[in-house]
mmCIF file as Biopython writes it, N, C-alpha, C and O atoms, coordinates in Angstrom:
data_model
#
loop_
_atom_site.group_PDB
_atom_site.id
_atom_site.type_symbol
_atom_site.label_atom_id
_atom_site.label_alt_id
_atom_site.label_comp_id
_atom_site.label_asym_id
_atom_site.label_entity_id
_atom_site.label_seq_id
_atom_site.pdbx_PDB_ins_code
_atom_site.Cartn_x
_atom_site.Cartn_y
_atom_site.Cartn_z
_atom_site.occupancy
_atom_site.B_iso_or_equiv
_atom_site.auth_seq_id
_atom_site.auth_asym_id
_atom_site.pdbx_PDB_model_num
ATOM 1   N N  . UNK A ? 1  ? 73.993 37.864 -9.700  1.0 0.0 1  A 1 
ATOM 2   C CA . UNK A ? 1  ? 74.686 36.681 -10.177 1.0 0.0 1  A 1 
ATOM 3   C C  . UNK A ? 1  ? 76.139 36.698 -9.702  1.0 0.0 1  A 1 
ATOM 4   O O  . UNK A ? 1  ? 76.669 35.677 -9.263  1.0 0.0 1  A 1 
ATOM 5   N N  . UNK A ? 2  ? 76.773 37.865 -9.795  1.0 0.0 2  A 1 
ATOM 6   C CA . UNK A ? 2  ? 78.168 37.974 -9.354  1.0 0.0 2  A 1 
ATOM 7   C C  . UNK A ? 2  ? 78.298 37.643 -7.879  1.0 0.0 2  A 1 
ATOM 8   O O  . UNK A ? 2  ? 79.214 36.922 -7.482  1.0 0.0 2  A 1 
ATOM 9   N N  . UNK A ? 3  ? 77.393 38.162 -7.068  1.0 0.0 3  A 1 
ATOM 10  C CA . UNK A ? 3  ? 77.480 37.907 -5.627  1.0 0.0 3  A 1 
ATOM 11  C C  . UNK A ? 3  ? 77.320 36.433 -5.310  1.0 0.0 3  A 1 
ATOM 12  O O  . UNK A ? 3  ? 78.080 35.891 -4.507  1.0 0.0 3  A 1 
ATOM 13  N N  . UNK A ? 4  ? 76.343 35.771 -5.925  1.0 0.0 4  A 1 
ATOM 14  C CA . UNK A ? 4  ? 76.140 34.362 -5.600  1.0 0.0 4  A 1 
ATOM 15  C C  . UNK A ? 4  ? 77.264 33.501 -6.160  1.0 0.0 4  A 1 
ATOM 16  O O  . UNK A ? 4  ? 77.657 32.517 -5.533  1.0 0.0 4  A 1 
ATOM 17  N N  . UNK A ? 5  ? 77.782 33.854 -7.322  1.0 0.0 5  A 1 
ATOM 18  C CA . UNK A ? 5  ? 78.888 33.087 -7.892  1.0 0.0 5  A 1 
ATOM 19  C C  . UNK A ? 5  ? 80.162 33.267 -7.083  1.0 0.0 5  A 1 
ATOM 20  O O  . UNK A ? 5  ? 80.881 32.299 -6.836  1.0 0.0 5  A 1 
ATOM 21  N N  . UNK A ? 6  ? 80.446 34.491 -6.670  1.0 0.0 6  A 1 
ATOM 22  C CA . UNK A ? 6  ? 81.669 34.758 -5.939  1.0 0.0 6  A 1 
ATOM 23  C C  . UNK A ? 6  ? 81.549 34.396 -4.472  1.0 0.0 6  A 1 
ATOM 24  O O  . UNK A ? 6  ? 82.555 34.163 -3.802  1.0 0.0 6  A 1 
ATOM 25  N N  . UNK A ? 7  ? 80.309 34.346 -3.962  1.0 0.0 7  A 1 
ATOM 26  C CA . UNK A ? 7  ? 80.104 34.015 -2.556  1.0 0.0 7  A 1 
ATOM 27  C C  . UNK A ? 7  ? 80.680 32.662 -2.190  1.0 0.0 7  A 1 
ATOM 28  O O  . UNK A ? 7  ? 81.127 32.454 -1.062  1.0 0.0 7  A 1 
ATOM 29  N N  . UNK A ? 8  ? 80.669 31.754 -3.133  1.0 0.0 8  A 1 
ATOM 30  C CA . UNK A ? 8  ? 81.213 30.425 -2.875  1.0 0.0 8  A 1 
ATOM 31  C C  . UNK A ? 8  ? 82.715 30.477 -2.634  1.0 0.0 8  A 1 
ATOM 32  O O  . UNK A ? 8  ? 83.276 29.577 -2.009  1.0 0.0 8  A 1 
ATOM 33  N N  . UNK A ? 9  ? 83.360 31.513 -3.118  1.0 0.0 9  A 1 
ATOM 34  C CA . UNK A ? 9  ? 84.801 31.673 -2.927  1.0 0.0 9  A 1 
ATOM 35  C C  . UNK A ? 9  ? 85.148 32.215 -1.552  1.0 0.0 9  A 1 
ATOM 36  O O  . UNK A ? 9  ? 86.323 32.290 -1.194  1.0 0.0 9  A 1 
ATOM 37  N N  . UNK A ? 10 ? 84.135 32.595 -0.774  1.0 0.0 10 A 1 
ATOM 38  C CA . UNK A ? 10 ? 84.383 33.142 0.549   1.0 0.0 10 A 1 
ATOM 39  C C  . UNK A ? 10 ? 84.741 34.614 0.554   1.0 0.0 10 A 1 
ATOM 40  O O  . UNK A ? 10 ? 85.210 35.128 1.569   1.0 0.0 10 A 1 
ATOM 41  N N  . UNK A ? 11 ? 84.532 35.304 -0.556  1.0 0.0 11 A 1 
ATOM 42  C CA . UNK A ? 11 ? 84.827 36.730 -0.616  1.0 0.0 11 A 1 
ATOM 43  C C  . UNK A ? 11 ? 83.712 37.522 0.047   1.0 0.0 11 A 1 
ATOM 44  O O  . UNK A ? 11 ? 82.548 37.123 0.004   1.0 0.0 11 A 1 
ATOM 45  N N  . UNK A ? 12 ? 84.065 38.632 0.654   1.0 0.0 12 A 1 
ATOM 46  C CA . UNK A ? 12 ? 83.070 39.492 1.287   1.0 0.0 12 A 1 
ATOM 47  C C  . UNK A ? 12 ? 82.368 40.339 0.234   1.0 0.0 12 A 1 
ATOM 48  O O  . UNK A ? 12 ? 82.873 40.526 -0.873  1.0 0.0 12 A 1 
ATOM 49  N N  . UNK A ? 13 ? 81.200 40.845 0.599   1.0 0.0 13 A 1 
ATOM 50  C CA . UNK A ? 13 ? 80.470 41.749 -0.280  1.0 0.0 13 A 1 
ATOM 51  C C  . UNK A ? 13 ? 81.337 42.960 -0.605  1.0 0.0 13 A 1 
ATOM 52  O O  . UNK A ? 13 ? 81.377 43.407 -1.752  1.0 0.0 13 A 1 
ATOM 53  N N  . UNK A ? 14 ? 82.026 43.488 0.390   1.0 0.0 14 A 1 
ATOM 54  C CA . UNK A ? 14 ? 82.898 44.645 0.182   1.0 0.0 14 A 1 
ATOM 55  C C  . UNK A ? 14 ? 83.975 44.337 -0.846  1.0 0.0 14 A 1 
ATOM 56  O O  . UNK A ? 14 ? 84.208 45.134 -1.755  1.0 0.0 14 A 1 
ATOM 57  N N  . UNK A ? 15 ? 84.618 43.217 -0.718  1.0 0.0 15 A 1 
ATOM 58  C CA . UNK A ? 15 ? 85.692 42.836 -1.653  1.0 0.0 15 A 1 
ATOM 59  C C  . UNK A ? 15 ? 85.167 42.688 -3.077  1.0 0.0 15 A 1 
ATOM 60  O O  . UNK A ? 15 ? 85.798 43.144 -4.030  1.0 0.0 15 A 1 
ATOM 61  N N  . UNK A ? 16 ? 84.005 42.046 -3.215  1.0 0.0 16 A 1 
ATOM 62  C CA . UNK A ? 16 ? 83.410 41.868 -4.540  1.0 0.0 16 A 1 
ATOM 63  C C  . UNK A ? 16 ? 83.075 43.225 -5.151  1.0 0.0 16 A 1 
ATOM 64  O O  . UNK A ? 16 ? 83.370 43.470 -6.321  1.0 0.0 16 A 1 
ATOM 65  N N  . UNK A ? 17 ? 82.460 44.105 -4.365  1.0 0.0 17 A 1 
ATOM 66  C CA . UNK A ? 17 ? 82.094 45.436 -4.865  1.0 0.0 17 A 1 
ATOM 67  C C  . UNK A ? 17 ? 83.328 46.212 -5.302  1.0 0.0 17 A 1 
ATOM 68  O O  . UNK A ? 17 ? 83.330 46.824 -6.370  1.0 0.0 17 A 1 
ATOM 69  N N  . UNK A ? 18 ? 84.369 46.191 -4.489  1.0 0.0 18 A 1 
ATOM 70  C CA . UNK A ? 18 ? 85.591 46.914 -4.827  1.0 0.0 18 A 1 
ATOM 71  C C  . UNK A ? 18 ? 86.243 46.347 -6.091  1.0 0.0 18 A 1 
ATOM 72  O O  . UNK A ? 18 ? 86.793 47.102 -6.893  1.0 0.0 18 A 1 
ATOM 73  N N  . UNK A ? 19 ? 86.186 45.035 -6.274  1.0 0.0 19 A 1 
ATOM 74  C CA . UNK A ? 19 ? 86.788 44.415 -7.458  1.0 0.0 19 A 1 
ATOM 75  C C  . UNK A ? 19 ? 86.119 44.857 -8.753  1.0 0.0 19 A 1 
ATOM 76  O O  . UNK A ? 19 ? 86.761 44.885 -9.803  1.0 0.0 19 A 1 
ATOM 77  N N  . UNK A ? 20 ? 84.835 45.202 -8.688  1.0 0.0 20 A 1 
ATOM 78  C CA . UNK A ? 20 ? 84.139 45.630 -9.899  1.0 0.0 20 A 1 
ATOM 79  C C  . UNK A ? 20 ? 84.038 47.148 -10.002 1.0 0.0 20 A 1 
ATOM 80  O O  . UNK A ? 20 ? 83.321 47.666 -10.858 1.0 0.0 20 A 1 
ATOM 81  N N  . UNK A ? 21 ? 84.756 47.866 -9.127  1.0 0.0 21 A 1 
ATOM 82  C CA . UNK A ? 21 ? 84.864 49.311 -9.242  1.0 0.0 21 A 1 
ATOM 83  C C  . UNK A ? 21 ? 83.863 50.131 -8.457  1.0 0.0 21 A 1 
ATOM 84  O O  . UNK A ? 21 ? 83.773 51.342 -8.659  1.0 0.0 21 A 1 
ATOM 85  N N  . UNK A ? 22 ? 83.114 49.512 -7.572  1.0 0.0 22 A 1 
ATOM 86  C CA . UNK A ? 22 ? 82.159 50.255 -6.745  1.0 0.0 22 A 1 
ATOM 87  C C  . UNK A ? 22 ? 82.913 50.836 -5.558  1.0 0.0 22 A 1 
ATOM 88  O O  . UNK A ? 22 ? 83.581 50.111 -4.820  1.0 0.0 22 A 1 
ATOM 89  N N  . UNK A ? 23 ? 82.803 52.147 -5.378  1.0 0.0 23 A 1 
ATOM 90  C CA . UNK A ? 23 ? 83.548 52.793 -4.296  1.0 0.0 23 A 1 
ATOM 91  C C  . UNK A ? 23 ? 82.655 53.328 -3.187  1.0 0.0 23 A 1 
ATOM 92  O O  . UNK A ? 23 ? 83.128 53.521 -2.066  1.0 0.0 23 A 1 
ATOM 93  N N  . UNK A ? 24 ? 81.387 53.573 -3.463  1.0 0.0 24 A 1 
ATOM 94  C CA . UNK A ? 24 ? 80.469 54.079 -2.441  1.0 0.0 24 A 1 
ATOM 95  C C  . UNK A ? 24 ? 79.584 52.916 -1.999  1.0 0.0 24 A 1 
ATOM 96  O O  . UNK A ? 24 ? 78.523 52.672 -2.573  1.0 0.0 24 A 1 
ATOM 97  N N  . UNK A ? 25 ? 80.039 52.208 -0.972  1.0 0.0 25 A 1 
ATOM 98  C CA . UNK A ? 25 ? 79.380 50.971 -0.564  1.0 0.0 25 A 1 
ATOM 99  C C  . UNK A ? 25 ? 77.984 51.192 -0.002  1.0 0.0 25 A 1 
ATOM 100 O O  . UNK A ? 25 ? 77.104 50.354 -0.198  1.0 0.0 25 A 1 
ATOM 101 N N  . UNK A ? 26 ? 77.767 52.295 0.686   1.0 0.0 26 A 1 
ATOM 102 C CA . UNK A ? 26 ? 76.437 52.587 1.215   1.0 0.0 26 A 1 
ATOM 103 C C  . UNK A ? 26 ? 75.411 52.776 0.115   1.0 0.0 26 A 1 
ATOM 104 O O  . UNK A ? 26 ? 74.296 52.262 0.192   1.0 0.0 26 A 1 
ATOM 105 N N  . UNK A ? 27 ? 75.797 53.517 -0.904  1.0 0.0 27 A 1 
ATOM 106 C CA . UNK A ? 27 ? 74.905 53.734 -2.048  1.0 0.0 27 A 1 
ATOM 107 C C  . UNK A ? 27 ? 74.665 52.421 -2.790  1.0 0.0 27 A 1 
ATOM 108 O O  . UNK A ? 27 ? 73.544 52.136 -3.210  1.0 0.0 27 A 1 
ATOM 109 N N  . UNK A ? 28 ? 75.711 51.630 -2.947  1.0 0.0 28 A 1 
ATOM 110 C CA . UNK A ? 28 ? 75.568 50.329 -3.594  1.0 0.0 28 A 1 
ATOM 111 C C  . UNK A ? 28 ? 74.558 49.463 -2.850  1.0 0.0 28 A 1 
ATOM 112 O O  . UNK A ? 28 ? 73.664 48.881 -3.465  1.0 0.0 28 A 1 
ATOM 113 N N  . UNK A ? 29 ? 74.697 49.377 -1.534  1.0 0.0 29 A 1 
ATOM 114 C CA . UNK A ? 29 ? 73.805 48.536 -0.735  1.0 0.0 29 A 1 
ATOM 115 C C  . UNK A ? 29 ? 72.360 49.023 -0.822  1.0 0.0 29 A 1 
ATOM 116 O O  . UNK A ? 29 ? 71.437 48.216 -0.928  1.0 0.0 29 A 1 
ATOM 117 N N  . UNK A ? 30 ? 72.163 50.336 -0.778  1.0 0.0 30 A 1 
ATOM 118 C CA . UNK A ? 30 ? 70.811 50.890 -0.864  1.0 0.0 30 A 1 
ATOM 119 C C  . UNK A ? 30 ? 70.183 50.596 -2.225  1.0 0.0 30 A 1 
ATOM 120 O O  . UNK A ? 30 ? 69.025 50.185 -2.300  1.0 0.0 30 A 1 
ATOM 121 N N  . UNK A ? 31 ? 70.937 50.803 -3.289  1.0 0.0 31 A 1 
ATOM 122 C CA . UNK A ? 31 ? 70.422 50.523 -4.633  1.0 0.0 31 A 1 
ATOM 123 C C  . UNK A ? 31 ? 70.191 49.035 -4.848  1.0 0.0 31 A 1 
ATOM 124 O O  . UNK A ? 31 ? 69.223 48.643 -5.498  1.0 0.0 31 A 1 
ATOM 125 N N  . UNK A ? 32 ? 71.065 48.215 -4.311  1.0 0.0 32 A 1 
ATOM 126 C CA . UNK A ? 32 ? 70.913 46.766 -4.419  1.0 0.0 32 A 1 
ATOM 127 C C  . UNK A ? 32 ? 69.603 46.334 -3.766  1.0 0.0 32 A 1 
ATOM 128 O O  . UNK A ? 32 ? 68.847 45.548 -4.336  1.0 0.0 32 A 1 
ATOM 129 N N  . UNK A ? 33 ? 69.339 46.856 -2.558  1.0 0.0 33 A 1 
ATOM 130 C CA . UNK A ? 33 ? 68.108 46.508 -1.843  1.0 0.0 33 A 1 
ATOM 131 C C  . UNK A ? 33 ? 66.873 46.956 -2.634  1.0 0.0 33 A 1 
ATOM 132 O O  . UNK A ? 33 ? 65.888 46.221 -2.707  1.0 0.0 33 A 1 
ATOM 133 N N  . UNK A ? 34 ? 66.919 48.148 -3.222  1.0 0.0 34 A 1 
ATOM 134 C CA . UNK A ? 34 ? 65.791 48.621 -4.031  1.0 0.0 34 A 1 
ATOM 135 C C  . UNK A ? 34 ? 65.537 47.706 -5.223  1.0 0.0 34 A 1 
ATOM 136 O O  . UNK A ? 34 ? 64.388 47.402 -5.546  1.0 0.0 34 A 1 
ATOM 137 N N  . UNK A ? 35 ? 66.600 47.272 -5.867  1.0 0.0 35 A 1 
ATOM 138 C CA . UNK A ? 35 ? 66.474 46.466 -7.077  1.0 0.0 35 A 1 
ATOM 139 C C  . UNK A ? 35 ? 66.110 45.018 -6.778  1.0 0.0 35 A 1 
ATOM 140 O O  . UNK A ? 35 ? 65.258 44.445 -7.456  1.0 0.0 35 A 1 
ATOM 141 N N  . UNK A ? 36 ? 66.751 44.411 -5.761  1.0 0.0 36 A 1 
ATOM 142 C CA . UNK A ? 36 ? 66.579 42.985 -5.493  1.0 0.0 36 A 1 
ATOM 143 C C  . UNK A ? 36 ? 65.693 42.667 -4.291  1.0 0.0 36 A 1 
ATOM 144 O O  . UNK A ? 36 ? 65.303 41.515 -4.103  1.0 0.0 36 A 1 
ATOM 145 N N  . UNK A ? 37 ? 65.372 43.669 -3.478  1.0 0.0 37 A 1 
ATOM 146 C CA . UNK A ? 37 ? 64.509 43.429 -2.330  1.0 0.0 37 A 1 
ATOM 147 C C  . UNK A ? 37 ? 65.193 42.794 -1.139  1.0 0.0 37 A 1 
ATOM 148 O O  . UNK A ? 37 ? 64.528 42.339 -0.208  1.0 0.0 37 A 1 
ATOM 149 N N  . UNK A ? 38 ? 66.497 42.757 -1.158  1.0 0.0 38 A 1 
ATOM 150 C CA . UNK A ? 38 ? 67.281 42.229 -0.041  1.0 0.0 38 A 1 
ATOM 151 C C  . UNK A ? 38 ? 68.670 42.836 -0.111  1.0 0.0 38 A 1 
ATOM 152 O O  . UNK A ? 38 ? 69.078 43.371 -1.142  1.0 0.0 38 A 1 
ATOM 153 N N  . UNK A ? 39 ? 69.392 42.748 0.998   1.0 0.0 39 A 1 
ATOM 154 C CA . UNK A ? 39 ? 70.750 43.296 1.019   1.0 0.0 39 A 1 
ATOM 155 C C  . UNK A ? 39 ? 71.708 42.336 0.315   1.0 0.0 39 A 1 
ATOM 156 O O  . UNK A ? 39 ? 71.396 41.156 0.158   1.0 0.0 39 A 1 
ATOM 157 N N  . UNK A ? 40 ? 72.867 42.833 -0.108  1.0 0.0 40 A 1 
ATOM 158 C CA . UNK A ? 40 ? 73.863 41.938 -0.698  1.0 0.0 40 A 1 
ATOM 159 C C  . UNK A ? 40 ? 74.237 40.802 0.258   1.0 0.0 40 A 1 
ATOM 160 O O  . UNK A ? 40 ? 74.422 39.661 -0.165  1.0 0.0 40 A 1 
ATOM 161 N N  . UNK A ? 41 ? 74.345 41.119 1.529   1.0 0.0 41 A 1 
ATOM 162 C CA . UNK A ? 41 ? 74.671 40.102 2.532   1.0 0.0 41 A 1 
ATOM 163 C C  . UNK A ? 41 ? 73.594 39.017 2.566   1.0 0.0 41 A 1 
ATOM 164 O O  . UNK A ? 41 ? 73.909 37.830 2.648   1.0 0.0 41 A 1 
ATOM 165 N N  . UNK A ? 42 ? 72.336 39.421 2.503   1.0 0.0 42 A 1 
ATOM 166 C CA . UNK A ? 42 ? 71.242 38.447 2.511   1.0 0.0 42 A 1 
ATOM 167 C C  . UNK A ? 42 ? 71.295 37.554 1.280   1.0 0.0 42 A 1 
ATOM 168 O O  . UNK A ? 42 ? 70.979 36.367 1.361   1.0 0.0 42 A 1 
ATOM 169 N N  . UNK A ? 43 ? 71.692 38.114 0.143   1.0 0.0 43 A 1 
ATOM 170 C CA . UNK A ? 43 ? 71.840 37.310 -1.071  1.0 0.0 43 A 1 
ATOM 171 C C  . UNK A ? 43 ? 72.889 36.230 -0.870  1.0 0.0 43 A 1 
ATOM 172 O O  . UNK A ? 43 ? 72.673 35.074 -1.236  1.0 0.0 43 A 1 
ATOM 173 N N  . UNK A ? 44 ? 74.027 36.602 -0.289  1.0 0.0 44 A 1 
ATOM 174 C CA . UNK A ? 44 ? 75.073 35.613 -0.037  1.0 0.0 44 A 1 
ATOM 175 C C  . UNK A ? 44 ? 74.595 34.544 0.934   1.0 0.0 44 A 1 
ATOM 176 O O  . UNK A ? 44 ? 74.893 33.364 0.749   1.0 0.0 44 A 1 
ATOM 177 N N  . UNK A ? 45 ? 73.860 34.941 1.964   1.0 0.0 45 A 1 
ATOM 178 C CA . UNK A ? 45 ? 73.344 33.979 2.933   1.0 0.0 45 A 1 
ATOM 179 C C  . UNK A ? 45 ? 72.377 33.011 2.258   1.0 0.0 45 A 1 
ATOM 180 O O  . UNK A ? 45 ? 72.432 31.806 2.504   1.0 0.0 45 A 1 
ATOM 181 N N  . UNK A ? 46 ? 71.501 33.528 1.415   1.0 0.0 46 A 1 
ATOM 182 C CA . UNK A ? 46 ? 70.527 32.698 0.716   1.0 0.0 46 A 1 
ATOM 183 C C  . UNK A ? 46 ? 71.217 31.750 -0.261  1.0 0.0 46 A 1 
ATOM 184 O O  . UNK A ? 46 ? 70.715 30.659 -0.530  1.0 0.0 46 A 1 
ATOM 185 N N  . UNK A ? 47 ? 72.349 32.159 -0.783  1.0 0.0 47 A 1 
ATOM 186 C CA . UNK A ? 47 ? 73.098 31.332 -1.729  1.0 0.0 47 A 1 
ATOM 187 C C  . UNK A ? 47 ? 73.850 30.204 -1.028  1.0 0.0 47 A 1 
ATOM 188 O O  . UNK A ? 47 ? 74.528 29.407 -1.676  1.0 0.0 47 A 1 
ATOM 189 N N  . UNK A ? 48 ? 73.726 30.141 0.294   1.0 0.0 48 A 1 
ATOM 190 C CA . UNK A ? 48 ? 74.339 29.038 1.015   1.0 0.0 48 A 1 
ATOM 191 C C  . UNK A ? 48 ? 75.617 29.364 1.732   1.0 0.0 48 A 1 
ATOM 192 O O  . UNK A ? 48 ? 76.255 28.473 2.295   1.0 0.0 48 A 1 
ATOM 193 N N  . UNK A ? 49 ? 76.008 30.614 1.727   1.0 0.0 49 A 1 
ATOM 194 C CA . UNK A ? 49 ? 77.229 30.997 2.440   1.0 0.0 49 A 1 
ATOM 195 C C  . UNK A ? 49 ? 76.849 31.450 3.834   1.0 0.0 49 A 1 
ATOM 196 O O  . UNK A ? 49 ? 76.097 32.412 3.993   1.0 0.0 49 A 1 
ATOM 197 N N  . UNK A ? 50 ? 77.354 30.773 4.834   1.0 0.0 50 A 1 
ATOM 198 C CA . UNK A ? 50 ? 77.023 31.169 6.202   1.0 0.0 50 A 1 
ATOM 199 C C  . UNK A ? 50 ? 78.249 31.409 7.028   1.0 0.0 50 A 1 
ATOM 200 O O  . UNK A ? 50 ? 78.142 31.749 8.206   1.0 0.0 50 A 1 
#
């Protein structure tokens, strides 16, 4: 929800992750893919940000 809501603001996945305190971006991306079945970047793309 955070990614799709913030994606409209033009923020990068990295910036959003850092704002919420995530420091290990590789681990975040891997866990995100396991949980949601797509990468954070793909979520932003699907939400209409291109």
